[in-house]
Backbone as a printed PyTorch tensor [residue, N CA C, xyz], in Angstrom:
tensor([[[  1.9080,   1.4330,   7.8130],
         [  1.0790,   0.4420,   7.1630],
         [ -0.2010,   0.2480,   7.9500]],

        [[ -0.0690,   0.2780,   9.2470],
         [ -1.2570,   0.1000,  10.0810],
         [ -2.3090,   1.1570,   9.7560]],

        [[ -1.8800,   2.3940,   9.5780],
         [ -2.8240,   3.4740,   9.2610],
         [ -3.4510,   3.2780,   7.8810]],

        [[ -2.6590,   2.8050,   6.9370],
         [ -3.2240,   2.5560,   5.6050],
         [ -4.2620,   1.4420,   5.6630]],

        [[ -3.9940,   0.4140,   6.4380],
         [ -4.9880,  -0.6560,   6.5800],
         [ -6.2170,  -0.1450,   7.3260]],

        [[ -6.0100,   0.7080,   8.3350],
         [ -7.1430,   1.3250,   9.0360],
         [ -8.0140,   2.0990,   8.0470]],

        [[ -7.3720,   2.8100,   7.1520],
         [ -8.0710,   3.6010,   6.1290],
         [ -8.9970,   2.7100,   5.3030]],

        [[ -8.5130,   1.5340,   4.9190],
         [ -9.3450,   0.6170,   4.1340],
         [-10.5750,   0.1790,   4.9120]],

        [[-10.4110,  -0.0320,   6.1960],
         [-11.5260,  -0.4880,   7.0190],
         [-12.5020,   0.6450,   7.3410]],

        [[-12.0020,   1.8550,   7.4280],
         [-12.8340,   2.9860,   7.8410],
         [-13.8100,   3.4060,   6.7470]],

        [[-13.3430,   3.4500,   5.5050],
         [-14.1740,   3.9100,   4.3990],
         [-14.8480,   2.7280,   3.7160]],

        [[-16.1620,   2.7010,   3.7840],
         [-16.9150,   1.6040,   3.1710],
         [-16.6960,   1.5130,   1.6680]],

        [[-16.3840,   2.6270,   1.0400],
         [-16.1800,   2.6370,  -0.4000],
         [-14.8030,   2.1820,  -0.8280]],

        [[-13.9640,   1.8180,   0.1130],
         [-12.6100,   1.4050,  -0.2240],
         [-11.7130,   2.6090,  -0.4450]],

        [[-10.5600,   2.3370,  -0.9530],
         [ -9.5510,   3.3800,  -1.1390],
         [ -9.8740,   4.2350,  -2.3680]],

        [[ -9.9990,   5.5250,  -2.1480],
         [-10.2730,   6.4710,  -3.2160],
         [ -9.2000,   6.4050,  -4.2970]],

        [[ -7.9530,   6.2810,  -3.8860],
         [ -6.8570,   6.2840,  -4.8480],
         [ -6.8420,   5.0180,  -5.7020]],

        [[ -7.1810,   3.8860,  -5.1050],
         [ -7.2640,   2.6420,  -5.8790],
         [ -8.3810,   2.7530,  -6.9040]],

        [[ -9.5240,   3.2550,  -6.4760],
         [-10.6540,   3.4080,  -7.3960],
         [-10.3170,   4.3820,  -8.5180]],

        [[ -9.7240,   5.5090,  -8.1660],
         [ -9.3790,   6.5090,  -9.1800],
         [ -8.3190,   5.9750, -10.1380]],

        [[ -7.3270,   5.2850,  -9.6050],
         [ -6.2780,   4.7340, -10.4690],
         [ -6.8510,   3.7140, -11.4390]],

        [[ -7.7540,   2.8750, -10.9610],
         [ -8.3800,   1.8750, -11.8360],
         [ -9.2130,   2.5340, -12.9250]],

        [[ -9.8940,   3.5880, -12.5660],
         [-10.7430,   4.3060, -13.5280],
         [ -9.9240,   5.0710, -14.5610]],

        [[ -8.7870,   5.6130, -14.1400],
         [ -8.0510,   6.5430, -14.9880],
         [ -6.7870,   5.9860, -15.6190]],

        [[ -6.3930,   4.7560, -15.2900],
         [ -5.0790,   4.2830, -15.7460],
         [ -4.9380,   4.1990, -17.2600]],

        [[ -6.0240,   4.0410, -17.9780],
         [ -5.9450,   3.9640, -19.4330],
         [ -6.2320,   5.2740, -20.1290]],

        [[ -6.3320,   6.3390, -19.3720],
         [ -6.6510,   7.6530, -19.9340],
         [ -5.4710,   8.5970, -19.7820]],

        [[ -5.6130,   9.7510, -20.3630],
         [ -4.6050,  10.7930, -20.1770],
         [ -5.3120,  12.0470, -19.6900]],

        [[ -4.5190,  12.9750, -19.1880],
         [ -5.0890,  14.2420, -18.7610],
         [ -4.6640,  14.6210, -17.3650]],

        [[ -5.0600,  15.8090, -16.9330],
         [ -4.5930,  16.3490, -15.6660],
         [ -5.0970,  15.5900, -14.4330]],

        [[ -6.2850,  15.0410, -14.4870],
         [ -6.7950,  14.3050, -13.3230],
         [ -5.9940,  13.0200, -13.1420]],

        [[ -5.7690,  12.3110, -14.2500],
         [ -4.9570,  11.0850, -14.1750],
         [ -3.5730,  11.4050, -13.6390]],

        [[ -2.9720,  12.4870, -14.1320],
         [ -1.6320,  12.8630, -13.6870],
         [ -1.6150,  13.2280, -12.2050]],

        [[ -2.6590,  13.8750, -11.7230],
         [ -2.7330,  14.2270, -10.3010],
         [ -2.8470,  12.9750,  -9.4370]],

        [[ -3.6600,  12.0240,  -9.8650],
         [ -3.8010,  10.7680,  -9.1230],
         [ -2.4740,  10.0080,  -9.1300]],

        [[ -1.8510,   9.9130, -10.2900],
         [ -0.5640,   9.2150, -10.3950],
         [  0.4900,   9.8750,  -9.5050]],

        [[  0.5120,  11.2000,  -9.4840],
         [  1.4730,  11.9270,  -8.6510],
         [  1.2230,  11.6570,  -7.1660]],

        [[ -0.0370,  11.6510,  -6.7680],
         [ -0.3640,  11.3920,  -5.3600],
         [  0.0680,   9.9830,  -4.9560]],

        [[ -0.1940,   9.0150,  -5.8060],
         [  0.1970,   7.6370,  -5.5060],
         [  1.7150,   7.5130,  -5.4900]],

        [[  2.3750,   8.1490,  -6.4450],
         [  3.8390,   8.1100,  -6.4850],
         [  4.4310,   8.7630,  -5.2370]],

        [[  3.8450,   9.8510,  -4.7830],
         [  4.3120,  10.4980,  -3.5510],
         [  4.1600,   9.5760,  -2.3470]],

        [[  3.0450,   8.8600,  -2.2770],
         [  2.8410,   7.9020,  -1.1910],
         [  3.8670,   6.7870,  -1.2270]],

        [[  4.1620,   6.2990,  -2.4190],
         [  5.1740,   5.2460,  -2.5570],
         [  6.5600,   5.7580,  -2.1830]],

        [[  6.8600,   7.0020,  -2.5500],
         [  8.1600,   7.5820,  -2.1960],
         [  8.2890,   7.7200,  -0.6770]],

        [[  7.2180,   8.1240,  -0.0220],
         [  7.2260,   8.2100,   1.4360],
         [  7.4700,   6.8330,   2.0540]],

        [[  6.8010,   5.8390,   1.5350],
         [  6.9770,   4.4800,   2.0440],
         [  8.4280,   4.0240,   1.8660]],

        [[  9.0140,   4.2720,   0.7060],
         [ 10.4190,   3.9050,   0.4760],
         [ 11.3420,   4.6260,   1.4500]],

        [[ 11.0920,   5.9060,   1.6850],
         [ 11.9380,   6.6570,   2.6350],
         [ 11.8300,   6.0780,   4.0470]],

        [[ 10.6470,   5.6850,   4.4470],
         [ 10.4710,   5.0930,   5.7780],
         [ 11.1820,   3.7500,   5.8750]],

        [[ 11.1490,   2.9770,   4.8040],
         [ 11.8530,   1.6920,   4.7840],
         [ 13.3630,   1.9360,   4.8510]],

        [[ 13.8580,   2.9210,   4.1110],
         [ 15.2810,   3.2550,   4.1600],
         [ 15.6860,   3.7220,   5.5520]],

        [[ 14.8420,   4.5180,   6.1900],
         [ 15.1210,   4.9680,   7.5550],
         [ 15.1490,   3.7760,   8.5140]],

        [[ 14.1760,   2.8970,   8.4080],
         [ 14.1470,   1.7150,   9.2750],
         [ 15.3920,   0.8530,   9.0590]],

        [[ 15.8730,   0.7980,   7.8270],
         [ 17.0920,   0.0380,   7.5350],
         [ 18.3000,   0.7100,   8.1940]],

        [[ 18.4070,   2.0210,   8.0520],
         [ 19.5310,   2.7520,   8.6790],
         [ 19.5080,   2.6260,  10.2000]],

        [[ 18.3040,   2.5740,  10.7840],
         [ 18.1810,   2.4600,  12.2430],
         [ 18.3420,   1.0300,  12.7470]],

        [[ 18.5220,   0.0870,  11.8310],
         [ 18.6970,  -1.3040,  12.2210],
         [ 17.3980,  -2.0340,  12.5070]],

        [[ 16.2670,  -1.4250,  12.1710],
         [ 14.9750,  -2.0690,  12.3890],
         [ 14.6440,  -3.0670,  11.2850]],

        [[ 15.3250,  -2.9370,  10.1650],
         [ 15.2370,  -3.8910,   9.0580],
         [ 16.6660,  -4.3060,   8.7110]],

        [[ 16.8420,  -5.4690,   8.1060],
         [ 18.1900,  -5.9230,   7.7550],
         [ 18.9170,  -4.9120,   6.8650]],

        [[ 20.2240,  -4.8610,   6.9940],
         [ 21.0310,  -3.8810,   6.2660],
         [ 20.9600,  -4.0620,   4.7520]],

        [[ 20.6170,  -5.2480,   4.2910],
         [ 20.5410,  -5.4960,   2.8520],
         [ 19.1140,  -5.3670,   2.3070]],

        [[ 18.2360,  -4.7170,   3.0550],
         [ 16.8450,  -4.5530,   2.6330],
         [ 16.7770,  -3.7560,   1.3310]],

        [[ 16.0400,  -4.2870,   0.3800],
         [ 15.7760,  -3.6020,  -0.8870],
         [ 14.5090,  -2.7740,  -0.6900]],

        [[ 14.6730,  -1.4870,  -0.4500],
         [ 13.5390,  -0.6190,  -0.1190],
         [ 12.4960,  -0.5960,  -1.2260]],

        [[ 12.9360,  -0.5940,  -2.4730],
         [ 11.9750,  -0.5900,  -3.5820],
         [ 11.1470,  -1.8630,  -3.6000]],

        [[ 11.7850,  -2.9960,  -3.3390],
         [ 11.0610,  -4.2740,  -3.3420],
         [ 10.0770,  -4.3460,  -2.1800]],

        [[ 10.5100,  -3.9430,  -0.9980],
         [  9.6210,  -3.9910,   0.1650],
         [  8.4490,  -3.0340,  -0.0280]],

        [[  8.7040,  -1.8460,  -0.5640],
         [  7.6180,  -0.8980,  -0.8350],
         [  6.6380,  -1.4880,  -1.8380]],

        [[  7.1470,  -2.1430,  -2.8670],
         [  6.2950,  -2.7880,  -3.8650],
         [  5.4080,  -3.8380,  -3.2060]],

        [[  5.9970,  -4.6760,  -2.3830],
         [  5.2430,  -5.7500,  -1.7430],
         [  4.2070,  -5.2020,  -0.7650]],

        [[  4.5650,  -4.1840,  -0.0020],
         [  3.6010,  -3.6040,   0.9290],
         [  2.4430,  -2.9510,   0.1780]],

        [[  2.7530,  -2.2590,  -0.9090],
         [  1.6940,  -1.6490,  -1.7080],
         [  0.8020,  -2.7310,  -2.3250]],

        [[  1.4070,  -3.8100,  -2.7600],
         [  0.6280,  -4.9150,  -3.3210],
         [ -0.3350,  -5.4940,  -2.2750]],

        [[  0.1140,  -5.5860,  -1.0360],
         [ -0.7660,  -6.0730,   0.0330],
         [ -1.9490,  -5.1420,   0.2330]],

        [[ -1.6900,  -3.8560,   0.1880],
         [ -2.7570,  -2.8720,   0.3330],
         [ -3.7770,  -3.0030,  -0.8020]],

        [[ -3.2830,  -3.1470,  -2.0210],
         [ -4.1790,  -3.2910,  -3.1720],
         [ -5.0020,  -4.5680,  -3.0800]],

        [[ -4.3720,  -5.6630,  -2.7050],
         [ -5.0870,  -6.9390,  -2.5850],
         [ -6.1370,  -6.8750,  -1.4850]],

        [[ -5.8080,  -6.2560,  -0.3640],
         [ -6.7820,  -6.1260,   0.7270],
         [ -7.9800,  -5.3120,   0.2730]],

        [[ -7.7290,  -4.2040,  -0.4050],
         [ -8.8160,  -3.3750,  -0.9050],
         [ -9.6710,  -4.1510,  -1.9030]],

        [[ -9.0160,  -4.8300,  -2.8160],
         [ -9.6980,  -5.6180,  -3.8460],
         [-10.6100,  -6.6770,  -3.2340]],

        [[-10.0620,  -7.4790,  -2.3400],
         [-10.8500,  -8.5670,  -1.7570],
         [-11.9640,  -8.0470,  -0.8520]],

        [[-11.6860,  -6.9830,  -0.1310],
         [-12.7200,  -6.4130,   0.7570],
         [-13.8760,  -5.8560,  -0.0560]],

        [[-13.5660,  -5.1380,  -1.1330],
         [-14.6150,  -4.4850,  -1.9230],
         [-15.2800,  -5.4350,  -2.9120]],

        [[-14.5050,  -6.1010,  -3.7420],
         [-15.0730,  -6.9130,  -4.8200],
         [-15.7130,  -8.1900,  -4.3010]],

        [[-15.0860,  -8.8200,  -3.3070],
         [-15.5720, -10.1040,  -2.8240],
         [-16.2320, -10.0310,  -1.4530]],

        [[-16.3430,  -8.8100,  -0.8940],
         [-16.9540,  -8.6220,   0.4280],
         [-16.2970,  -9.5260,   1.4670]],

        [[-14.9850,  -9.4630,   1.5020],
         [-14.2020, -10.2530,   2.4540],
         [-13.5310,  -9.3150,   3.4500]],

        [[-14.2300,  -8.9560,   4.5220],
         [-13.6400,  -8.0210,   5.4820],
         [-12.3720,  -8.5580,   6.1380]],

        [[-12.2020,  -9.8630,   6.1660],
         [-11.0030, -10.4450,   6.7740],
         [ -9.7500, -10.1850,   5.9400]],

        [[ -9.9270,  -9.7030,   4.7180],
         [ -8.7830,  -9.4590,   3.8400],
         [ -7.8250,  -8.4330,   4.4340]],

        [[ -8.3500,  -7.4470,   5.1220],
         [ -7.4770,  -6.4230,   5.7070],
         [ -6.6160,  -7.0380,   6.8050]],

        [[ -7.2100,  -7.8910,   7.6240],
         [ -6.4240,  -8.5500,   8.6750],
         [ -5.3770,  -9.4780,   8.0630]],

        [[ -5.7180, -10.1540,   6.9930],
         [ -4.7380, -11.0080,   6.3060],
         [ -3.5660, -10.1620,   5.8060]],

        [[ -3.8780,  -9.0070,   5.2480],
         [ -2.8250,  -8.1170,   4.7480],
         [ -1.9720,  -7.5840,   5.8930]],

        [[ -2.5990,  -7.2820,   7.0320],
         [ -1.8350,  -6.8340,   8.2010],
         [ -0.8380,  -7.9100,   8.6240]],

        [[ -1.2880,  -9.1590,   8.6740],
         [ -0.3990, -10.2480,   9.0850],
         [  0.7340, -10.4330,   8.0740]],

        [[  0.4030, -10.3230,   6.7790],
         [  1.4360, -10.4720,   5.7590],
         [  2.4580,  -9.3420,   5.8460]],

        [[  2.0090,  -8.1220,   6.0960],
         [  2.9320,  -6.9920,   6.2370],
         [  3.8170,  -7.1820,   7.4510]],

        [[  3.2250,  -7.6580,   8.5500],
         [  4.0150,  -7.9010,   9.7540],
         [  5.0850,  -8.9560,   9.4980]],

        [[  4.7140, -10.0070,   8.7890],
         [  5.6720, -11.0630,   8.4800],
         [  6.7770, -10.5140,   7.5700]],

        [[  6.4160,  -9.6900,   6.6060],
         [  7.4030,  -9.1160,   5.7080],
         [  8.3870,  -8.2070,   6.4440]],

        [[  7.8670,  -7.4320,   7.3750],
         [  8.6990,  -6.4440,   8.0650],
         [  9.4730,  -7.0040,   9.2580]],

        [[  8.9840,  -8.1060,   9.8130],
         [  9.6530,  -8.6620,  10.9920],
         [ 10.3580,  -9.9790,  10.7150]],

        [[ 10.0520, -10.5940,   9.5950],
         [ 10.6520, -11.8920,   9.2840],
         [ 10.0260, -13.0350,  10.0550]],

        [[  8.8670, -12.7750,  10.6770],
         [  8.1770, -13.8410,  11.4390],
         [  7.0040, -14.3740,  10.6660]]])
């Protein structure tokens, strides 16, 4: 998650995938499908990492990996949205704190 948040801060234009998904979500075709596949692959990786952290005891044994992945992705989208649309650079730090609280229970 830290690297994904770093990515938002590094590129002034925001997340390429968020922009592409917003542009293409109501369309059909190979470009939309490629973007959707890339995002789905990223989400699958995130779920696998959450499942691994659960197996290693780094997250509670009853962790719902799909729910945590959804919430972490939502934080990333909100940080990108607020940073780009509202010029709120602090949004990324807010998202980092929210992700930390979600993953550590603090």
